[in-house]
mmCIF file of the N, C-alpha and C atoms, coordinates in Angstrom:
data_MODEL
# 
_entry.id   MODEL 
# 
loop_
_atom_site.group_PDB 
_atom_site.id 
_atom_site.type_symbol 
_atom_site.label_atom_id 
_atom_site.label_alt_id 
_atom_site.label_comp_id 
_atom_site.label_asym_id 
_atom_site.label_entity_id 
_atom_site.label_seq_id 
_atom_site.pdbx_PDB_ins_code 
_atom_site.Cartn_x 
_atom_site.Cartn_y 
_atom_site.Cartn_z 
_atom_site.occupancy 
_atom_site.B_iso_or_equiv 
_atom_site.pdbx_formal_charge 
_atom_site.auth_seq_id 
_atom_site.auth_comp_id 
_atom_site.auth_asym_id 
_atom_site.auth_atom_id 
_atom_site.pdbx_PDB_model_num 
ATOM 1   N N  . UNK A 1 1  ? 0.822  -1.196 0.000   1.00 0.00 ? 1  UNK A N  1 
ATOM 2   C CA . UNK A 1 1  ? 0.000  0.000  0.000   1.00 0.00 ? 1  UNK A CA 1 
ATOM 3   C C  . UNK A 1 1  ? 0.866  1.260  0.000   1.00 0.00 ? 1  UNK A C  1 
ATOM 4   N N  . UNK A 1 2  ? 1.971  1.217  0.768   1.00 0.00 ? 2  UNK A N  1 
ATOM 5   C CA . UNK A 1 2  ? 2.865  2.374  0.805   1.00 0.00 ? 2  UNK A CA 1 
ATOM 6   C C  . UNK A 1 2  ? 3.465  2.631  -0.573  1.00 0.00 ? 2  UNK A C  1 
ATOM 7   N N  . UNK A 1 3  ? 3.788  1.562  -1.287  1.00 0.00 ? 3  UNK A N  1 
ATOM 8   C CA . UNK A 1 3  ? 4.389  1.711  -2.613  1.00 0.00 ? 3  UNK A CA 1 
ATOM 9   C C  . UNK A 1 3  ? 3.396  2.355  -3.574  1.00 0.00 ? 3  UNK A C  1 
ATOM 10  N N  . UNK A 1 4  ? 2.164  1.921  -3.530  1.00 0.00 ? 4  UNK A N  1 
ATOM 11  C CA . UNK A 1 4  ? 1.136  2.482  -4.397  1.00 0.00 ? 4  UNK A CA 1 
ATOM 12  C C  . UNK A 1 4  ? 0.916  3.969  -4.108  1.00 0.00 ? 4  UNK A C  1 
ATOM 13  N N  . UNK A 1 5  ? 0.837  4.315  -2.844  1.00 0.00 ? 5  UNK A N  1 
ATOM 14  C CA . UNK A 1 5  ? 0.662  5.725  -2.469  1.00 0.00 ? 5  UNK A CA 1 
ATOM 15  C C  . UNK A 1 5  ? 1.876  6.557  -2.877  1.00 0.00 ? 5  UNK A C  1 
ATOM 16  N N  . UNK A 1 6  ? 3.062  5.994  -2.723  1.00 0.00 ? 6  UNK A N  1 
ATOM 17  C CA . UNK A 1 6  ? 4.282  6.713  -3.110  1.00 0.00 ? 6  UNK A CA 1 
ATOM 18  C C  . UNK A 1 6  ? 4.306  6.959  -4.612  1.00 0.00 ? 6  UNK A C  1 
ATOM 19  N N  . UNK A 1 7  ? 3.948  5.964  -5.407  1.00 0.00 ? 7  UNK A N  1 
ATOM 20  C CA . UNK A 1 7  ? 3.914  6.128  -6.857  1.00 0.00 ? 7  UNK A CA 1 
ATOM 21  C C  . UNK A 1 7  ? 2.863  7.157  -7.275  1.00 0.00 ? 7  UNK A C  1 
ATOM 22  N N  . UNK A 1 8  ? 1.725  7.128  -6.623  1.00 0.00 ? 8  UNK A N  1 
ATOM 23  C CA . UNK A 1 8  ? 0.674  8.094  -6.918  1.00 0.00 ? 8  UNK A CA 1 
ATOM 24  C C  . UNK A 1 8  ? 1.127  9.517  -6.575  1.00 0.00 ? 8  UNK A C  1 
ATOM 25  N N  . UNK A 1 9  ? 1.796  9.678  -5.449  1.00 0.00 ? 9  UNK A N  1 
ATOM 26  C CA . UNK A 1 9  ? 2.304  10.987 -5.048  1.00 0.00 ? 9  UNK A CA 1 
ATOM 27  C C  . UNK A 1 9  ? 3.353  11.496 -6.032  1.00 0.00 ? 9  UNK A C  1 
ATOM 28  N N  . UNK A 1 10 ? 4.263  10.628 -6.446  1.00 0.00 ? 10 UNK A N  1 
ATOM 29  C CA . UNK A 1 10 ? 5.295  11.014 -7.411  1.00 0.00 ? 10 UNK A CA 1 
ATOM 30  C C  . UNK A 1 10 ? 4.653  11.413 -8.739  1.00 0.00 ? 10 UNK A C  1 
ATOM 31  N N  . UNK A 1 11 ? 3.670  10.641 -9.183  1.00 0.00 ? 11 UNK A N  1 
ATOM 32  C CA . UNK A 1 11 ? 2.977  10.967 -10.432 1.00 0.00 ? 11 UNK A CA 1 
ATOM 33  C C  . UNK A 1 11 ? 2.265  12.307 -10.356 1.00 0.00 ? 11 UNK A C  1 
ATOM 34  N N  . UNK A 1 12 ? 1.616  12.583 -9.241  1.00 0.00 ? 12 UNK A N  1 
ATOM 35  C CA . UNK A 1 12 ? 0.929  13.872 -9.080  1.00 0.00 ? 12 UNK A CA 1 
ATOM 36  C C  . UNK A 1 12 ? 1.919  15.027 -9.070  1.00 0.00 ? 12 UNK A C  1 
ATOM 37  N N  . UNK A 1 13 ? 3.042  14.850 -8.405  1.00 0.00 ? 13 UNK A N  1 
ATOM 38  C CA . UNK A 1 13 ? 4.046  15.914 -8.352  1.00 0.00 ? 13 UNK A CA 1 
ATOM 39  C C  . UNK A 1 13 ? 4.675  16.164 -9.719  1.00 0.00 ? 13 UNK A C  1 
ATOM 40  N N  . UNK A 1 14 ? 4.875  15.117 -10.495 1.00 0.00 ? 14 UNK A N  1 
ATOM 41  C CA . UNK A 1 14 ? 5.488  15.280 -11.812 1.00 0.00 ? 14 UNK A CA 1 
ATOM 42  C C  . UNK A 1 14 ? 4.583  16.029 -12.788 1.00 0.00 ? 14 UNK A C  1 
ATOM 43  N N  . UNK A 1 15 ? 3.288  15.796 -12.707 1.00 0.00 ? 15 UNK A N  1 
ATOM 44  C CA . UNK A 1 15 ? 2.370  16.373 -13.683 1.00 0.00 ? 15 UNK A CA 1 
ATOM 45  C C  . UNK A 1 15 ? 1.571  17.561 -13.155 1.00 0.00 ? 15 UNK A C  1 
ATOM 46  N N  . UNK A 1 16 ? 1.933  18.101 -11.989 1.00 0.00 ? 16 UNK A N  1 
ATOM 47  C CA . UNK A 1 16 ? 1.136  19.172 -11.395 1.00 0.00 ? 16 UNK A CA 1 
ATOM 48  C C  . UNK A 1 16 ? 1.613  20.575 -11.748 1.00 0.00 ? 16 UNK A C  1 
ATOM 49  N N  . UNK A 1 17 ? 2.700  20.725 -12.476 1.00 0.00 ? 17 UNK A N  1 
ATOM 50  C CA . UNK A 1 17 ? 3.209  22.055 -12.805 1.00 0.00 ? 17 UNK A CA 1 
ATOM 51  C C  . UNK A 1 17 ? 3.457  22.150 -14.301 1.00 0.00 ? 17 UNK A C  1 
ATOM 52  N N  . UNK A 1 18 ? 3.544  23.388 -14.803 1.00 0.00 ? 18 UNK A N  1 
ATOM 53  C CA . UNK A 1 18 ? 3.855  23.610 -16.221 1.00 0.00 ? 18 UNK A CA 1 
ATOM 54  C C  . UNK A 1 18 ? 5.313  23.285 -16.477 1.00 0.00 ? 18 UNK A C  1 
ATOM 55  N N  . UNK A 1 19 ? 5.544  22.481 -17.461 1.00 0.00 ? 19 UNK A N  1 
ATOM 56  C CA . UNK A 1 19 ? 6.918  22.143 -17.809 1.00 0.00 ? 19 UNK A CA 1 
ATOM 57  C C  . UNK A 1 19 ? 7.485  23.223 -18.718 1.00 0.00 ? 19 UNK A C  1 
ATOM 58  N N  . UNK A 1 20 ? 8.788  23.313 -18.862 1.00 0.00 ? 20 UNK A N  1 
ATOM 59  C CA . UNK A 1 20 ? 9.373  24.305 -19.770 1.00 0.00 ? 20 UNK A CA 1 
ATOM 60  C C  . UNK A 1 20 ? 8.899  24.146 -21.211 1.00 0.00 ? 20 UNK A C  1 
ATOM 61  N N  . UNK A 1 21 ? 8.516  22.933 -21.584 1.00 0.00 ? 21 UNK A N  1 
ATOM 62  C CA . UNK A 1 21 ? 8.046  22.703 -22.947 1.00 0.00 ? 21 UNK A CA 1 
ATOM 63  C C  . UNK A 1 21 ? 6.765  23.496 -23.203 1.00 0.00 ? 21 UNK A C  1 
ATOM 64  N N  . UNK A 1 22 ? 5.885  23.574 -22.223 1.00 0.00 ? 22 UNK A N  1 
ATOM 65  C CA . UNK A 1 22 ? 4.646  24.329 -22.386 1.00 0.00 ? 22 UNK A CA 1 
ATOM 66  C C  . UNK A 1 22 ? 4.962  25.802 -22.591 1.00 0.00 ? 22 UNK A C  1 
ATOM 67  N N  . UNK A 1 23 ? 5.925  26.326 -21.854 1.00 0.00 ? 23 UNK A N  1 
ATOM 68  C CA . UNK A 1 23 ? 6.340  27.710 -22.036 1.00 0.00 ? 23 UNK A CA 1 
ATOM 69  C C  . UNK A 1 23 ? 6.887  27.961 -23.427 1.00 0.00 ? 23 UNK A C  1 
ATOM 70  N N  . UNK A 1 24 ? 7.635  27.012 -23.968 1.00 0.00 ? 24 UNK A N  1 
ATOM 71  C CA . UNK A 1 24 ? 8.181  27.159 -25.318 1.00 0.00 ? 24 UNK A CA 1 
ATOM 72  C C  . UNK A 1 24 ? 7.071  27.153 -26.359 1.00 0.00 ? 24 UNK A C  1 
ATOM 73  N N  . UNK A 1 25 ? 6.042  26.352 -26.155 1.00 0.00 ? 25 UNK A N  1 
ATOM 74  C CA . UNK A 1 25 ? 4.937  26.322 -27.108 1.00 0.00 ? 25 UNK A CA 1 
ATOM 75  C C  . UNK A 1 25 ? 4.192  27.650 -27.117 1.00 0.00 ? 25 UNK A C  1 
ATOM 76  N N  . UNK A 1 26 ? 4.045  28.278 -25.954 1.00 0.00 ? 26 UNK A N  1 
ATOM 77  C CA . UNK A 1 26 ? 3.396  29.588 -25.904 1.00 0.00 ? 26 UNK A CA 1 
ATOM 78  C C  . UNK A 1 26 ? 4.228  30.611 -26.661 1.00 0.00 ? 26 UNK A C  1 
ATOM 79  N N  . UNK A 1 27 ? 5.542  30.520 -26.532 1.00 0.00 ? 27 UNK A N  1 
ATOM 80  C CA . UNK A 1 27 ? 6.428  31.452 -27.227 1.00 0.00 ? 27 UNK A CA 1 
ATOM 81  C C  . UNK A 1 27 ? 6.317  31.271 -28.744 1.00 0.00 ? 27 UNK A C  1 
ATOM 82  N N  . UNK A 1 28 ? 6.171  30.027 -29.208 1.00 0.00 ? 28 UNK A N  1 
ATOM 83  C CA . UNK A 1 28 ? 6.033  29.788 -30.645 1.00 0.00 ? 28 UNK A CA 1 
ATOM 84  C C  . UNK A 1 28 ? 4.761  30.419 -31.185 1.00 0.00 ? 28 UNK A C  1 
ATOM 85  N N  . UNK A 1 29 ? 3.674  30.342 -30.439 1.00 0.00 ? 29 UNK A N  1 
ATOM 86  C CA . UNK A 1 29 ? 2.430  30.972 -30.861 1.00 0.00 ? 29 UNK A CA 1 
ATOM 87  C C  . UNK A 1 29 ? 2.565  32.476 -30.953 1.00 0.00 ? 29 UNK A C  1 
ATOM 88  N N  . UNK A 1 30 ? 3.280  33.050 -29.980 1.00 0.00 ? 30 UNK A N  1 
ATOM 89  C CA . UNK A 1 30 ? 3.499  34.490 -29.993 1.00 0.00 ? 30 UNK A CA 1 
ATOM 90  C C  . UNK A 1 30 ? 4.308  34.895 -31.212 1.00 0.00 ? 30 UNK A C  1 
ATOM 91  N N  . UNK A 1 31 ? 5.347  34.144 -31.530 1.00 0.00 ? 31 UNK A N  1 
ATOM 92  C CA . UNK A 1 31 ? 6.193  34.462 -32.672 1.00 0.00 ? 31 UNK A CA 1 
ATOM 93  C C  . UNK A 1 31 ? 5.399  34.351 -33.967 1.00 0.00 ? 31 UNK A C  1 
ATOM 94  N N  . UNK A 1 32 ? 4.543  33.349 -34.069 1.00 0.00 ? 32 UNK A N  1 
ATOM 95  C CA . UNK A 1 32 ? 3.758  33.165 -35.288 1.00 0.00 ? 32 UNK A CA 1 
ATOM 96  C C  . UNK A 1 32 ? 2.828  34.356 -35.522 1.00 0.00 ? 32 UNK A C  1 
ATOM 97  N N  . UNK A 1 33 ? 2.193  34.863 -34.461 1.00 0.00 ? 33 UNK A N  1 
ATOM 98  C CA . UNK A 1 33 ? 1.295  36.015 -34.599 1.00 0.00 ? 33 UNK A CA 1 
ATOM 99  C C  . UNK A 1 33 ? 2.064  37.249 -35.057 1.00 0.00 ? 33 UNK A C  1 
ATOM 100 N N  . UNK A 1 34 ? 3.229  37.485 -34.459 1.00 0.00 ? 34 UNK A N  1 
ATOM 101 C CA . UNK A 1 34 ? 4.025  38.659 -34.807 1.00 0.00 ? 34 UNK A CA 1 
ATOM 102 C C  . UNK A 1 34 ? 4.547  38.552 -36.229 1.00 0.00 ? 34 UNK A C  1 
ATOM 103 N N  . UNK A 1 35 ? 5.012  37.364 -36.624 1.00 0.00 ? 35 UNK A N  1 
ATOM 104 C CA . UNK A 1 35 ? 5.506  37.173 -37.990 1.00 0.00 ? 35 UNK A CA 1 
ATOM 105 C C  . UNK A 1 35 ? 4.383  37.316 -39.006 1.00 0.00 ? 35 UNK A C  1 
ATOM 106 N N  . UNK A 1 36 ? 3.182  36.870 -38.659 1.00 0.00 ? 36 UNK A N  1 
ATOM 107 C CA . UNK A 1 36 ? 2.039  37.020 -39.565 1.00 0.00 ? 36 UNK A CA 1 
ATOM 108 C C  . UNK A 1 36 ? 1.775  38.494 -39.823 1.00 0.00 ? 36 UNK A C  1 
ATOM 109 N N  . UNK A 1 37 ? 1.843  39.293 -38.776 1.00 0.00 ? 37 UNK A N  1 
ATOM 110 C CA . UNK A 1 37 ? 1.605  40.733 -38.913 1.00 0.00 ? 37 UNK A CA 1 
ATOM 111 C C  . UNK A 1 37 ? 2.665  41.365 -39.809 1.00 0.00 ? 37 UNK A C  1 
ATOM 112 N N  . UNK A 1 38 ? 3.914  41.024 -39.602 1.00 0.00 ? 38 UNK A N  1 
ATOM 113 C CA . UNK A 1 38 ? 4.990  41.615 -40.405 1.00 0.00 ? 38 UNK A CA 1 
ATOM 114 C C  . UNK A 1 38 ? 4.989  41.085 -41.833 1.00 0.00 ? 38 UNK A C  1 
ATOM 115 N N  . UNK A 1 39 ? 4.495  39.879 -42.038 1.00 0.00 ? 39 UNK A N  1 
ATOM 116 C CA . UNK A 1 39 ? 4.414  39.315 -43.380 1.00 0.00 ? 39 UNK A CA 1 
ATOM 117 C C  . UNK A 1 39 ? 3.491  40.154 -44.263 1.00 0.00 ? 39 UNK A C  1 
ATOM 118 N N  . UNK A 1 40 ? 2.427  40.669 -43.676 1.00 0.00 ? 40 UNK A N  1 
ATOM 119 C CA . UNK A 1 40 ? 1.484  41.508 -44.410 1.00 0.00 ? 40 UNK A CA 1 
ATOM 120 C C  . UNK A 1 40 ? 1.843  42.990 -44.300 1.00 0.00 ? 40 UNK A C  1 
ATOM 121 N N  . UNK A 1 41 ? 3.130  43.263 -44.094 1.00 0.00 ? 41 UNK A N  1 
ATOM 122 C CA . UNK A 1 41 ? 3.671  44.622 -44.016 1.00 0.00 ? 41 UNK A CA 1 
ATOM 123 C C  . UNK A 1 41 ? 2.987  45.458 -42.946 1.00 0.00 ? 41 UNK A C  1 
ATOM 124 N N  . UNK A 1 42 ? 2.677  44.823 -41.828 1.00 0.00 ? 42 UNK A N  1 
ATOM 125 C CA . UNK A 1 42 ? 2.078  45.529 -40.708 1.00 0.00 ? 42 UNK A CA 1 
ATOM 126 C C  . UNK A 1 42 ? 3.091  45.729 -39.594 1.00 0.00 ? 42 UNK A C  1 
ATOM 127 N N  . UNK A 1 43 ? 2.649  46.360 -38.535 1.00 0.00 ? 43 UNK A N  1 
ATOM 128 C CA . UNK A 1 43 ? 3.485  46.542 -37.355 1.00 0.00 ? 43 UNK A CA 1 
ATOM 129 C C  . UNK A 1 43 ? 2.603  46.445 -36.120 1.00 0.00 ? 43 UNK A C  1 
ATOM 130 N N  . UNK A 1 44 ? 3.201  46.035 -35.015 1.00 0.00 ? 44 UNK A N  1 
ATOM 131 C CA . UNK A 1 44 ? 2.463  45.882 -33.766 1.00 0.00 ? 44 UNK A CA 1 
ATOM 132 C C  . UNK A 1 44 ? 2.446  47.209 -33.020 1.00 0.00 ? 44 UNK A C  1 
ATOM 133 N N  . UNK A 1 45 ? 1.268  47.573 -32.527 1.00 0.00 ? 45 UNK A N  1 
ATOM 134 C CA . UNK A 1 45 ? 1.112  48.831 -31.793 1.00 0.00 ? 45 UNK A CA 1 
ATOM 135 C C  . UNK A 1 45 ? 0.422  48.522 -30.476 1.00 0.00 ? 45 UNK A C  1 
ATOM 136 N N  . UNK A 1 46 ? 0.799  49.233 -29.408 1.00 0.00 ? 46 UNK A N  1 
ATOM 137 C CA . UNK A 1 46 ? 0.279  48.934 -28.072 1.00 0.00 ? 46 UNK A CA 1 
ATOM 138 C C  . UNK A 1 46 ? -1.220 49.183 -27.925 1.00 0.00 ? 46 UNK A C  1 
ATOM 139 N N  . UNK A 1 47 ? -1.718 50.241 -28.502 1.00 0.00 ? 47 UNK A N  1 
ATOM 140 C CA . UNK A 1 47 ? -3.131 50.567 -28.329 1.00 0.00 ? 47 UNK A CA 1 
ATOM 141 C C  . UNK A 1 47 ? -3.815 50.592 -29.686 1.00 0.00 ? 47 UNK A C  1 
ATOM 142 N N  . UNK A 1 48 ? -4.745 51.498 -29.877 1.00 0.00 ? 48 UNK A N  1 
ATOM 143 C CA . UNK A 1 48 ? -5.420 51.619 -31.174 1.00 0.00 ? 48 UNK A CA 1 
ATOM 144 C C  . UNK A 1 48 ? -4.436 52.086 -32.240 1.00 0.00 ? 48 UNK A C  1 
ATOM 145 N N  . UNK A 1 49 ? -4.705 51.717 -33.464 1.00 0.00 ? 49 UNK A N  1 
ATOM 146 C CA . UNK A 1 49 ? -3.818 52.094 -34.571 1.00 0.00 ? 49 UNK A CA 1 
ATOM 147 C C  . UNK A 1 49 ? -3.878 53.603 -34.809 1.00 0.00 ? 49 UNK A C  1 
ATOM 148 N N  . UNK A 1 50 ? -2.744 54.227 -35.119 1.00 0.00 ? 50 UNK A N  1 
ATOM 149 C CA . UNK A 1 50 ? -2.724 55.662 -35.416 1.00 0.00 ? 50 UNK A CA 1 
ATOM 150 C C  . UNK A 1 50 ? -3.557 55.984 -36.658 1.00 0.00 ? 50 UNK A C  1 
ATOM 151 N N  . UNK A 1 51 ? -4.005 57.227 -36.841 1.00 0.00 ? 51 UNK A N  1 
ATOM 152 C CA . UNK A 1 51 ? -4.930 57.605 -37.917 1.00 0.00 ? 51 UNK A CA 1 
ATOM 153 C C  . UNK A 1 51 ? -4.591 57.184 -39.343 1.00 0.00 ? 51 UNK A C  1 
ATOM 154 N N  . UNK A 1 52 ? -3.359 57.281 -39.849 1.00 0.00 ? 52 UNK A N  1 
ATOM 155 C CA . UNK A 1 52 ? -3.193 56.901 -41.261 1.00 0.00 ? 52 UNK A CA 1 
ATOM 156 C C  . UNK A 1 52 ? -3.123 55.389 -41.472 1.00 0.00 ? 52 UNK A C  1 
ATOM 157 N N  . UNK A 1 53 ? -3.362 54.603 -40.425 1.00 0.00 ? 53 UNK A N  1 
ATOM 158 C CA . UNK A 1 53 ? -3.276 53.140 -40.537 1.00 0.00 ? 53 UNK A CA 1 
ATOM 159 C C  . UNK A 1 53 ? -4.615 52.506 -40.204 1.00 0.00 ? 53 UNK A C  1 
ATOM 160 N N  . UNK A 1 54 ? -4.740 51.224 -40.514 1.00 0.00 ? 54 UNK A N  1 
ATOM 161 C CA . UNK A 1 54 ? -5.957 50.492 -40.174 1.00 0.00 ? 54 UNK A CA 1 
ATOM 162 C C  . UNK A 1 54 ? -5.600 49.218 -39.419 1.00 0.00 ? 54 UNK A C  1 
ATOM 163 N N  . UNK A 1 55 ? -6.542 48.745 -38.621 1.00 0.00 ? 55 UNK A N  1 
ATOM 164 C CA . UNK A 1 55 ? -6.377 47.537 -37.816 1.00 0.00 ? 55 UNK A CA 1 
ATOM 165 C C  . UNK A 1 55 ? -6.610 46.316 -38.710 1.00 0.00 ? 55 UNK A C  1 
ATOM 166 N N  . UNK A 1 56 ? -5.612 45.410 -38.802 1.00 0.00 ? 56 UNK A N  1 
ATOM 167 C CA . UNK A 1 56 ? -5.752 44.236 -39.664 1.00 0.00 ? 56 UNK A CA 1 
ATOM 168 C C  . UNK A 1 56 ? -5.677 42.920 -38.901 1.00 0.00 ? 56 UNK A C  1 
ATOM 169 N N  . UNK A 1 57 ? -5.383 42.967 -37.621 1.00 0.00 ? 57 UNK A N  1 
ATOM 170 C CA . UNK A 1 57 ? -5.283 41.744 -36.837 1.00 0.00 ? 57 UNK A CA 1 
ATOM 171 C C  . UNK A 1 57 ? -4.741 42.048 -35.456 1.00 0.00 ? 57 UNK A C  1 
ATOM 172 N N  . UNK A 1 58 ? -4.163 41.023 -34.834 1.00 0.00 ? 58 UNK A N  1 
ATOM 173 C CA . UNK A 1 58 ? -3.606 41.234 -33.505 1.00 0.00 ? 58 UNK A CA 1 
ATOM 174 C C  . UNK A 1 58 ? -2.238 40.583 -33.399 1.00 0.00 ? 58 UNK A C  1 
ATOM 175 N N  . UNK A 1 59 ? -1.422 41.139 -32.546 1.00 0.00 ? 59 UNK A N  1 
ATOM 176 C CA . UNK A 1 59 ? -0.137 40.546 -32.183 1.00 0.00 ? 59 UNK A CA 1 
ATOM 177 C C  . UNK A 1 59 ? -0.353 39.915 -30.820 1.00 0.00 ? 59 UNK A C  1 
ATOM 178 N N  . UNK A 1 60 ? -0.136 38.650 -30.686 1.00 0.00 ? 60 UNK A N  1 
ATOM 179 C CA . UNK A 1 60 ? -0.590 37.848 -29.561 1.00 0.00 ? 60 UNK A CA 1 
ATOM 180 C C  . UNK A 1 60 ? -0.250 38.362 -28.162 1.00 0.00 ? 60 UNK A C  1 
ATOM 181 N N  . UNK A 1 61 ? 0.992  38.721 -27.831 1.00 0.00 ? 61 UNK A N  1 
ATOM 182 C CA . UNK A 1 61 ? 1.223  39.069 -26.423 1.00 0.00 ? 61 UNK A CA 1 
ATOM 183 C C  . UNK A 1 61 ? 0.518  40.366 -26.043 1.00 0.00 ? 61 UNK A C  1 
ATOM 184 N N  . UNK A 1 62 ? -0.151 40.362 -24.934 1.00 0.00 ? 62 UNK A N  1 
ATOM 185 C CA . UNK A 1 62 ? -0.911 41.509 -24.424 1.00 0.00 ? 62 UNK A CA 1 
ATOM 186 C C  . UNK A 1 62 ? -2.004 41.974 -25.378 1.00 0.00 ? 62 UNK A C  1 
ATOM 187 N N  . UNK A 1 63 ? -2.349 41.171 -26.357 1.00 0.00 ? 63 UNK A N  1 
ATOM 188 C CA . UNK A 1 63 ? -3.417 41.475 -27.329 1.00 0.00 ? 63 UNK A CA 1 
ATOM 189 C C  . UNK A 1 63 ? -3.211 42.839 -27.984 1.00 0.00 ? 63 UNK A C  1 
ATOM 190 N N  . UNK A 1 64 ? -2.013 43.073 -28.455 1.00 0.00 ? 64 UNK A N  1 
ATOM 191 C CA . UNK A 1 64 ? -1.709 44.324 -29.138 1.00 0.00 ? 64 UNK A CA 1 
ATOM 192 C C  . UNK A 1 64 ? -2.296 44.305 -30.539 1.00 0.00 ? 64 UNK A C  1 
ATOM 193 N N  . UNK A 1 65 ? -2.448 45.476 -31.134 1.00 0.00 ? 65 UNK A N  1 
ATOM 194 C CA . UNK A 1 65 ? -3.039 45.603 -32.468 1.00 0.00 ? 65 UNK A CA 1 
ATOM 195 C C  . UNK A 1 65 ? -1.983 45.467 -33.548 1.00 0.00 ? 65 UNK A C  1 
ATOM 196 N N  . UNK A 1 66 ? -2.366 44.822 -34.653 1.00 0.00 ? 66 UNK A N  1 
ATOM 197 C CA . UNK A 1 66 ? -1.521 44.779 -35.841 1.00 0.00 ? 66 UNK A CA 1 
ATOM 198 C C  . UNK A 1 66 ? -2.067 45.835 -36.790 1.00 0.00 ? 66 UNK A C  1 
ATOM 199 N N  . UNK A 1 67 ? -1.256 46.834 -37.085 1.00 0.00 ? 67 UNK A N  1 
ATOM 200 C CA . UNK A 1 67 ? -1.676 47.970 -37.909 1.00 0.00 ? 67 UNK A CA 1 
ATOM 201 C C  . UNK A 1 67 ? -0.966 47.935 -39.253 1.00 0.00 ? 67 UNK A C  1 
ATOM 202 N N  . UNK A 1 68 ? -1.645 48.456 -40.275 1.00 0.00 ? 68 UNK A N  1 
ATOM 203 C CA . UNK A 1 68 ? -1.072 48.499 -41.614 1.00 0.00 ? 68 UNK A CA 1 
ATOM 204 C C  . UNK A 1 68 ? -1.429 49.833 -42.258 1.00 0.00 ? 68 UNK A C  1 
ATOM 205 N N  . UNK A 1 69 ? -0.487 50.387 -43.019 1.00 0.00 ? 69 UNK A N  1 
ATOM 206 C CA . UNK A 1 69 ? -0.739 51.647 -43.724 1.00 0.00 ? 69 UNK A CA 1 
ATOM 207 C C  . UNK A 1 69 ? -1.838 51.451 -44.759 1.00 0.00 ? 69 UNK A C  1 
ATOM 208 N N  . UNK A 1 70 ? -2.719 52.441 -44.882 1.00 0.00 ? 70 UNK A N  1 
ATOM 209 C CA . UNK A 1 70 ? -3.776 52.388 -45.901 1.00 0.00 ? 70 UNK A CA 1 
ATOM 210 C C  . UNK A 1 70 ? -3.200 52.848 -47.226 1.00 0.00 ? 70 UNK A C  1 
ATOM 211 N N  . UNK A 1 71 ? -3.284 52.002 -48.212 1.00 0.00 ? 71 UNK A N  1 
ATOM 212 C CA . UNK A 1 71 ? -2.790 52.354 -49.552 1.00 0.00 ? 71 UNK A CA 1 
ATOM 213 C C  . UNK A 1 71 ? -3.723 51.803 -50.587 1.00 0.00 ? 71 UNK A C  1 
# 
């Protein structure tokens, strides 16, 4: 019984926290959003897009706006 409880405790401790791999996957998603914005000749802006630009999407971290010049 002690062995079973010990194995269960070890298993819970191993899977109870975010591993570094999960952090890396979040970073990849952030990079993909930013690269998507720059691919369409946009730029990330902290708040609303400035007047000569338009909102075309979002840059993932902090939900920033992806802005592009109107042409």
